[in-house]
C-alpha positions as CSV (number, residue, x, y, z in Angstrom):
1,M,18.5,55.2,10.6
2,M,20.1,53.0,13.4
3,K,16.9,53.1,15.5
4,Q,14.7,52.0,12.5
5,D,17.0,49.0,11.8
6,R,16.9,48.0,15.5
7,F,13.1,48.4,15.6
8,L,12.7,46.3,12.4
9,Q,15.0,43.6,14.0
10,I,12.8,43.5,17.1
11,I,9.6,43.1,15.0
12,L,11.1,40.3,12.9
13,A,12.3,38.5,16.1
14,V,8.8,38.7,17.6
15,I,7.2,37.4,14.4
16,G,9.8,34.6,14.3
17,L,9.0,33.7,17.9
18,L,5.3,33.6,17.2
19,V,5.7,31.4,14.2
20,I,7.9,28.9,16.1
21,T,5.4,28.9,19.0
22,A,2.5,28.3,16.6
23,I,4.3,25.4,14.9
24,A,5.2,23.8,18.3
25,L,1.7,24.1,19.6
26,F,0.3,22.5,16.4
27,F,2.5,19.4,16.8
28,I,1.9,19.2,20.6
29,R,-1.9,19.4,20.3
30,K,-2.0,17.1,17.3
31,N,-1.2,14.0,19.4
32,S,-2.7,15.1,22.7
33,Q,-6.2,13.6,22.4
34,A,-6.8,10.6,24.6
35,Y,-9.5,8.0,24.6
36,G,-12.4,8.6,27.0
37,A,-15.0,6.6,28.8
38,E,-16.9,4.0,26.7
39,D,-20.0,3.6,28.9
40,T,-22.1,6.0,26.8
41,P,-23.0,6.0,23.1
42,E,-21.3,9.3,22.5
43,G,-18.2,8.1,24.3
44,V,-18.0,5.1,22.0
45,L,-18.6,7.3,18.9
46,R,-15.9,9.7,20.0
47,N,-13.4,6.9,20.7
48,Y,-14.1,5.3,17.3
49,V,-13.5,8.5,15.4
50,L,-10.4,9.2,17.4
51,A,-9.1,5.7,16.7
52,V,-9.8,6.1,13.0
53,N,-8.0,9.5,13.0
54,Q,-5.0,8.1,14.8
55,E,-5.1,5.1,12.3
56,D,-5.6,2.7,15.2
57,Y,-7.8,0.5,13.1
58,A,-7.8,-2.5,15.5
59,K,-9.3,-0.3,18.2
60,A,-11.8,1.2,15.9
61,Y,-12.8,-2.3,14.6
62,G,-13.6,-3.3,18.2
63,Y,-16.3,-0.7,18.4
64,L,-18.3,-2.2,15.5
65,Q,-21.3,-4.4,16.2
66,D,-20.7,-8.1,15.7
67,I,-23.0,-9.2,12.9
68,E,-22.7,-11.4,9.8
69,A,-22.4,-8.3,7.5
70,K,-19.4,-7.0,9.5
71,P,-16.4,-7.0,7.2
72,D,-13.2,-8.9,8.2
73,Y,-10.5,-6.7,9.8
74,E,-8.3,-6.6,6.7
75,K,-11.1,-5.3,4.5
76,F,-12.1,-2.8,7.1
77,Q,-8.5,-1.5,7.5
78,Q,-8.0,-1.3,3.7
79,Q,-11.2,0.7,3.2
80,L,-10.2,3.2,5.9
81,T,-6.6,3.4,4.7
82,N,-7.8,4.3,1.3
83,K,-9.7,7.3,2.8
84,T,-7.0,8.6,5.2
85,G,-6.7,11.9,3.4
86,V,-10.4,12.6,3.4
87,I,-10.7,11.4,7.1
88,H,-8.1,13.9,8.2
89,Q,-10.0,16.7,6.5
90,T,-13.3,15.7,8.2
91,A,-14.8,16.7,11.5
92,L,-17.7,15.2,13.3
93,K,-19.9,17.2,15.8
94,I,-22.5,15.5,18.1
95,I,-25.8,17.4,18.1
96,T,-28.2,15.1,20.0
97,V,-28.2,11.7,21.7
98,E,-31.3,9.7,22.1
99,I,-31.3,6.4,24.0
100,S,-34.2,4.0,24.0
101,G,-33.5,0.8,25.8
102,D,-30.7,-1.1,24.1
103,E,-30.6,1.3,21.1
104,A,-29.2,4.8,20.7
105,K,-29.3,7.3,17.9
106,I,-26.8,10.1,17.7
107,K,-27.4,13.0,15.4
108,V,-24.2,14.6,14.1
109,V,-22.9,17.1,11.6
110,I,-20.1,15.9,9.5
111,T,-18.0,18.7,8.0
112,R,-15.3,18.2,5.4
113,E,-12.7,20.7,4.3
114,N,-12.1,20.6,0.6
115,S,-8.9,21.6,-1.0
116,D,-10.9,23.4,-3.8
117,L,-10.4,27.2,-3.7
118,F,-14.0,28.0,-4.4
119,D,-15.8,25.5,-2.2
120,S,-13.9,25.1,1.0
121,R,-16.4,23.4,3.3
122,Y,-19.1,20.8,2.9
123,S,-21.5,19.8,5.8
124,T,-24.1,17.0,6.1
125,N,-26.4,15.9,8.9
126,Q,-26.3,12.2,9.7
127,T,-27.8,9.9,12.3
128,I,-25.5,7.2,13.7
129,A,-27.1,4.1,15.3
130,L,-25.7,2.1,18.2
131,V,-26.9,-1.0,19.9
132,M,-26.1,-2.5,23.3
133,Q,-24.3,-5.8,22.7
134,D,-22.9,-7.9,25.6
135,E,-23.4,-4.9,27.9
136,V,-21.3,-2.5,25.8
137,W,-22.3,0.0,23.1
138,K,-21.5,-1.0,19.5
139,L,-21.8,1.0,16.3
140,I,-24.1,-0.5,13.8
141,R,-22.8,1.5,10.8
142,M,-20.8,4.7,10.3
143,P,-21.3,7.2,7.5
144,Y,-18.7,8.3,5.0
145,P,-15.8,8.7,5.4
146,F,-15.5,7.0,8.8
147,G,-17.5,3.9,7.8
148,Y,-16.8,0.8,5.8
C-alpha cells in the first residue's frame, strides 16, 4: 500500500511539473516574436500582421500605402480594436510571392479558429497586393480581419 501511494505521488508531481512547464513556455513564446527585415513584400506583410497582433497599430498603419482612400489613424485603430478577438484567433500563411516591377502579389491562406464546437476552423485563400512607394513596400489593402 505504501509503495502505491509513493508511486501515485511521483506521477502527480511529474504531471504538475509538465503543466507548469507548458504554461511557462506558452507565456514566454507569446511575446517572443520580433520584427524582421522590411526590404521584401513578405517581410512587410509579416511585420504588419505581427504589429496588428501585438496591437501596435501605429507601426501597422505605417505599412499602408499612402493614398486618398487611406483612413485616418484613429479610424484605422478603432476598426482593428473592434476585431481584436477575431484577429487573435486568425493565422496567415504565405503560399507564393510574385514581384513584377514595383508591384507584388502575395497569395496567402487565412485560417480562423472558431469557438463553435462543431465548426472549429475556417480557411480562405486571398491575394494581398503591395506597391513600391518611396522605395519601400506598402500594402494596398488587407483582407478581413487584418484590414480596415
